[in-house]
Backbone as a printed PyTorch tensor [residue, N CA C, xyz], in Angstrom:
tensor([[[  6.8090, -27.2660,   7.3650],
         [  5.6660, -26.4020,   7.5830],
         [  5.9620, -25.0340,   6.9690]],

        [[  4.9840, -24.3970,   6.4370],
         [  5.1770, -23.1090,   5.7880],
         [  5.1740, -21.9440,   6.7510]],

        [[  5.1290, -20.7420,   6.1930],
         [  5.1110, -19.5260,   7.0110],
         [  3.9420, -19.4870,   7.9690]],

        [[  2.7610, -19.8620,   7.4870],
         [  1.5770, -19.8260,   8.3440],
         [  1.7430, -20.7800,   9.5170]],

        [[  2.2750, -21.9600,   9.2620],
         [  2.5050, -22.9210,  10.3410],
         [  3.4700, -22.3740,  11.3760]],

        [[  4.5260, -21.7070,  10.9200],
         [  5.4880, -21.1100,  11.8510],
         [  4.8340, -20.0210,  12.6950]],

        [[  3.9630, -19.2300,  12.0720],
         [  3.2600, -18.1800,  12.8170],
         [  2.3150, -18.7690,  13.8560]],

        [[  1.6380, -19.8540,  13.5010],
         [  0.6870, -20.4620,  14.4230],
         [  1.3840, -21.0930,  15.6270]],

        [[  2.6370, -21.5080,  15.4560],
         [  3.3720, -22.1000,  16.5710],
         [  3.7500, -21.0680,  17.6230]],

        [[  3.9300, -19.8360,  17.2060],
         [  4.3580, -18.7930,  18.1360],
         [  3.3340, -17.6580,  18.1230]],

        [[  2.4730, -17.5890,  19.1330],
         [  1.4090, -16.5680,  19.1480],
         [  1.9120, -15.1310,  19.0950]],

        [[  3.0900, -14.8530,  19.6640],
         [  3.5790, -13.4710,  19.6250],
         [  3.9460, -13.0740,  18.1920]],

        [[  4.4750, -14.0220,  17.4090],
         [  4.7650, -13.7420,  16.0020],
         [  3.4830, -13.5280,  15.2110]],

        [[  2.4650, -14.3160,  15.5050],
         [  1.1710, -14.1650,  14.8410],
         [  0.5750, -12.7920,  15.1510]],

        [[  0.6550, -12.3900,  16.3890],
         [  0.1390, -11.0640,  16.7910],
         [  0.9030,  -9.9520,  16.0660]],

        [[  2.2220, -10.0730,  15.9820],
         [  3.0400,  -9.0800,  15.2890],
         [  2.6550,  -9.0000,  13.8130]],

        [[  2.5120, -10.1450,  13.1600],
         [  2.1270, -10.1640,  11.7440],
         [  0.7520,  -9.5360,  11.5480]],

        [[ -0.1610,  -9.8300,  12.4430],
         [ -1.4990,  -9.2480,  12.3520],
         [ -1.4360,  -7.7330,  12.5300]],

        [[ -0.7120,  -7.2820,  13.5520],
         [ -0.5990,  -5.8400,  13.8170],
         [  0.0480,  -5.0990,  12.6520]],

        [[  1.0570,  -5.6880,  12.0350],
         [  1.7680,  -5.0160,  10.9470],
         [  1.0350,  -5.0820,   9.6180]],

        [[  0.2850,  -6.1540,   9.3750],
         [ -0.2800,  -6.3540,   8.0510],
         [ -1.7740,  -6.2170,   7.9210]],

        [[ -2.5280,  -6.6550,   8.8910],
         [ -3.9800,  -6.7090,   8.7380],
         [ -4.6100,  -5.3250,   8.6130]],

        [[ -4.2010,  -4.4040,   9.4440],
         [ -4.7770,  -3.0600,   9.3980],
         [ -4.3840,  -2.3570,   8.1000]],

        [[ -3.1260,  -2.5000,   7.6990],
         [ -2.6660,  -1.8680,   6.4530],
         [ -3.3770,  -2.4700,   5.2460]],

        [[ -3.6050,  -3.7760,   5.2610],
         [ -4.3230,  -4.4240,   4.1640],
         [ -5.7770,  -3.9550,   4.1220]],

        [[ -6.4280,  -3.8690,   5.2770],
         [ -7.8100,  -3.3820,   5.3300],
         [ -7.8850,  -1.9370,   4.8390]],

        [[ -6.9270,  -1.1130,   5.2410],
         [ -6.8850,   0.2820,   4.7930],
         [ -6.7340,   0.3470,   3.2750]],

        [[ -5.8980,  -0.5200,   2.7030],
         [ -5.7050,  -0.5580,   1.2560],
         [ -6.9540,  -1.0010,   0.5140]],

        [[ -7.6550,  -1.9940,   1.0580],
         [ -8.8940,  -2.4520,   0.4100],
         [ -9.9690,  -1.3710,   0.4400]],

        [[-10.0910,  -0.6970,   1.5690],
         [-11.0770,   0.3900,   1.6840],
         [-10.7390,   1.5130,   0.7110]],

        [[ -9.4600,   1.8760,   0.6090],
         [ -9.0380,   2.9310,  -0.3210],
         [ -9.4140,   2.5590,  -1.7490]],

        [[ -9.1840,   1.3070,  -2.1310],
         [ -9.5000,   0.8580,  -3.4880],
         [-10.9960,   0.9090,  -3.7690]],

        [[-11.8070,   0.5580,  -2.7980],
         [-13.2650,   0.6150,  -2.9740],
         [-13.6950,   2.0620,  -3.2020]],

        [[-13.1860,   2.9820,  -2.3940],
         [-13.5640,   4.3940,  -2.5490],
         [-13.0630,   4.9960,  -3.8560]],

        [[-11.9920,   4.4570,  -4.4150],
         [-11.4600,   4.9640,  -5.6800],
         [-11.8600,   4.0980,  -6.8680]],

        [[-12.8600,   3.2320,  -6.6580],
         [-13.4260,   2.3900,  -7.7190],
         [-12.3480,   1.5820,  -8.4360]],

        [[-11.5130,   0.9520,  -7.6820],
         [-10.4490,   0.1080,  -8.2210],
         [-10.7910,  -1.3610,  -7.9930]],

        [[-10.2480,  -2.2100,  -8.8470],
         [-10.3840,  -3.6430,  -8.6420],
         [ -9.5160,  -4.0270,  -7.4440]],

        [[-10.0970,  -4.6150,  -6.3930],
         [ -9.3070,  -4.9240,  -5.1940],
         [ -8.2020,  -5.9350,  -5.4530]],

        [[ -7.0250,  -5.6200,  -4.9780],
         [ -5.8620,  -6.5020,  -5.0160],
         [ -5.0410,  -6.1920,  -3.7750]],

        [[ -4.0730,  -7.0280,  -3.4270],
         [ -3.3060,  -6.7550,  -2.2060],
         [ -2.6060,  -5.3910,  -2.2600]],

        [[ -3.0090,  -4.5120,  -1.3650],
         [ -2.4330,  -3.1770,  -1.2430],
         [ -2.3400,  -2.8640,   0.2390]],

        [[ -1.1490,  -2.5450,   0.7040],
         [ -0.9140,  -2.2590,   2.1130],
         [ -0.6120,  -0.7730,   2.2580]],

        [[ -1.4570,  -0.0590,   3.0120],
         [ -1.2910,   1.3840,   3.2000],
         [ -1.1050,   1.6990,   4.6780]],

        [[ -0.0330,   2.4230,   4.9810],
         [  0.1720,   2.8960,   6.3400],
         [ -0.7550,   4.0620,   6.6410]],

        [[ -0.7320,   4.5040,   7.8700],
         [ -1.5910,   5.6060,   8.3110],
         [ -1.0670,   6.9440,   7.7840]],

        [[ -1.9660,   7.8690,   7.5560],
         [ -1.5970,   9.2440,   7.2400],
         [ -0.9740,   9.4700,   5.8820]],

        [[ -1.3130,   8.6540,   4.8850],
         [ -0.7720,   8.8470,   3.5390],
         [ -1.5920,   9.9020,   2.8160]],

        [[ -0.9270,  10.7880,   2.1090],
         [ -1.5910,  11.8310,   1.3330],
         [ -1.4230,  11.5160,  -0.1480]],

        [[ -2.5510,  11.3310,  -0.8540],
         [ -2.5370,  11.1230,  -2.3020],
         [ -3.0550,  12.3810,  -2.9820]],

        [[ -2.3750,  12.8270,  -4.0400],
         [ -2.8420,  13.9290,  -4.8700],
         [ -2.9520,  13.3820,  -6.2940]],

        [[ -4.1050,  13.5520,  -6.9100],
         [ -4.3900,  13.0380,  -8.2590],
         [ -4.2410,  11.5230,  -8.3280]],

        [[ -4.8250,  10.8380,  -7.3670],
         [ -4.7210,   9.3810,  -7.2960],
         [ -5.3570,   8.6940,  -8.4990]],

        [[ -6.2450,   9.3860,  -9.2140],
         [ -6.8660,   8.7730, -10.3990],
         [ -5.8400,   8.5320, -11.5090]],

        [[ -4.6710,   9.1260, -11.3980],
         [ -3.6090,   8.9700, -12.3880],
         [ -2.5610,   7.9320, -11.9500]],

        [[ -2.8570,   7.2050, -10.8800],
         [ -1.9270,   6.2380, -10.3180],
         [ -2.4120,   4.8220, -10.5950]],

        [[ -1.5270,   4.0030, -11.1460],
         [ -1.8340,   2.5950, -11.3990],
         [ -0.9690,   1.7480, -10.4710]],

        [[ -1.6040,   0.7970,  -9.7860],
         [ -0.9070,  -0.0130,  -8.7970],
         [ -0.8800,  -1.4740,  -9.1990]],

        [[  0.2810,  -2.1210,  -9.0440],
         [  0.4010,  -3.5520,  -9.2720],
         [ -0.0420,  -4.3340,  -8.0520]],

        [[  0.2650,  -5.6100,  -8.0300],
         [ -0.0610,  -6.4700,  -6.8890],
         [  0.9620,  -6.3150,  -5.7770]],

        [[  0.4990,  -6.4720,  -4.5510],
         [  1.3640,  -6.4660,  -3.3610],
         [  2.1770,  -5.1870,  -3.2190]],

        [[  1.5560,  -4.0520,  -3.4570],
         [  2.2020,  -2.7560,  -3.2590],
         [  2.0460,  -2.3590,  -1.7920]],

        [[  3.1200,  -1.8670,  -1.1910],
         [  3.1090,  -1.4000,   0.1990],
         [  3.6070,   0.0390,   0.2380]],

        [[  2.8260,   0.9030,   0.8660],
         [  3.2190,   2.3080,   1.0230],
         [  3.2000,   2.6150,   2.5100]],

        [[  4.3520,   3.0190,   3.0270],
         [  4.4990,   3.2690,   4.4570],
         [  3.7610,   4.5110,   4.9350]],

        [[  3.6040,   4.5770,   6.2370],
         [  2.8640,   5.6560,   6.8960],
         [  3.4680,   7.0280,   6.5880]],

        [[  2.5990,   8.0100,   6.5580],
         [  2.9650,   9.4320,   6.4180],
         [  3.7010,   9.7330,   5.1150]],

        [[  3.3710,   9.0060,   4.0660],
         [  3.9710,   9.2420,   2.7530],
         [  3.1280,  10.2330,   1.9610]],

        [[  3.7520,  10.8720,   0.9830],
         [  3.0920,  11.8350,   0.1060],
         [  3.3010,  11.3570,  -1.3240]],

        [[  2.2000,  11.0640,  -2.0200],
         [  2.2580,  10.5610,  -3.3880],
         [  1.4480,  11.5040,  -4.2760]],

        [[  2.1340,  12.2620,  -5.1250],
         [  1.4510,  13.1560,  -6.0550],
         [  1.7040,  12.6630,  -7.4740]],

        [[  0.6190,  12.4080,  -8.2070],
         [  0.7370,  11.8820,  -9.5780],
         [ -0.0270,  12.7900, -10.5330]],

        [[  0.3810,  14.0510, -10.5740],
         [ -0.2690,  15.0450, -11.4380],
         [  0.3530,  15.0930, -12.8290]],

        [[  1.1570,  14.1280, -13.1840],
         [  1.8220,  14.1160, -14.4880],
         [  0.8170,  13.8880, -15.6140]],

        [[  1.2050,  14.2520, -16.8210],
         [  0.3430,  14.0100, -17.9880],
         [  0.1750,  12.5170, -18.2420]],

        [[  1.2710,  11.7760, -18.0920],
         [  1.2540,  10.3270, -18.2920],
         [  0.8460,   9.6410, -16.9880]],

        [[  0.3170,   8.4440, -17.1130],
         [ -0.0540,   7.6660, -15.9420],
         [  1.2050,   7.2180, -15.1920]],

        [[  1.1460,   7.2540, -13.8810],
         [  2.2490,   6.8160, -13.0300],
         [  1.9270,   5.3980, -12.5630]],

        [[  2.9040,   4.4870, -12.6730],
         [  2.6790,   3.0860, -12.3380],
         [  3.6730,   2.6190, -11.2900]],

        [[  3.1550,   1.9800, -10.2430],
         [  3.9700,   1.2300,  -9.3000],
         [  3.7110,  -0.2280,  -9.6290]],

        [[  4.7260,  -0.9420, -10.0740],
         [  4.5670,  -2.3320, -10.5060],
         [  4.3280,  -3.2860,  -9.3490]],

        [[  4.3670,  -4.5650,  -9.6480],
         [  4.1580,  -5.6010,  -8.6390],
         [  5.2640,  -5.5960,  -7.5920]],

        [[  4.8680,  -5.8460,  -6.3390],
         [  5.7810,  -5.9890,  -5.1990],
         [  6.6490,  -4.7480,  -4.9580]],

        [[  6.0880,  -3.5720,  -5.1760],
         [  6.7990,  -2.3240,  -4.8770],
         [  6.5640,  -1.9770,  -3.4110]],

        [[  7.6240,  -1.5970,  -2.7290],
         [  7.5310,  -1.1580,  -1.3360],
         [  8.1100,   0.2370,  -1.2150]],

        [[  7.3180,   1.1540,  -0.6840],
         [  7.7630,   2.5080,  -0.3730],
         [  7.7350,   2.6330,   1.1470]],

        [[  8.8540,   2.9210,   1.7420],
         [  8.9450,   2.9680,   3.1950],
         [  8.2540,   4.2100,   3.7610]],

        [[  8.2050,   4.3080,   5.0670],
         [  7.5470,   5.4070,   5.7540],
         [  8.1600,   6.7460,   5.3420]],

        [[  7.3080,   7.7690,   5.3280],
         [  7.7140,   9.1510,   5.0360],
         [  8.2760,   9.3310,   3.6290]],

        [[  7.8500,   8.5030,   2.6880],
         [  8.2740,   8.6360,   1.2970],
         [  7.6140,   9.8570,   0.6760]],

        [[  8.3440,  10.5470,  -0.1780],
         [  7.8000,  11.7070,  -0.9040],
         [  8.0270,  11.4650,  -2.3760]],

        [[  6.9350,  11.3060,  -3.1330],
         [  7.0180,  11.1430,  -4.5810],
         [  6.1450,  12.2160,  -5.2120]],

        [[  6.7430,  12.9960,  -6.0880],
         [  6.0300,  14.0840,  -6.7510],
         [  6.2650,  13.9730,  -8.2420]],

        [[  5.2400,  13.5810,  -8.9680],
         [  5.3050,  13.4240, -10.4300],
         [  4.4190,  14.4800, -11.0540]],

        [[  5.0380,  15.4600, -11.7090],
         [  4.3000,  16.5540, -12.3390],
         [  4.7790,  16.7690, -13.7560]],

        [[  3.8890,  17.2960, -14.5660],
         [  4.2550,  17.6930, -15.9290],
         [  4.0290,  19.1920, -16.0530]],

        [[  4.8810,  19.8230, -16.8440],
         [  4.6560,  21.2160, -17.1450],
         [  5.4080,  22.1170, -16.2960]]])
């Protein structure tokens, strides 16, 4: 049986997976809609601050932890590739000049 089968066997594990992933995935989808992006799996924690998000390119399955600061004011586009995970309280500042 796969991962889903294992989760279905134990309701507490299913609840944990839902609590950790569903809200972050919904937050990521909503963020992409507001920024006119093609929806793909994006997990966003609470309280993330984006500066110049129009200069940020995201791959598939990107996860950004809660209370992170992502500034992409650089001249060149900033890219987070596929399966990138940034843990909680991450600070990334990309500037030119």
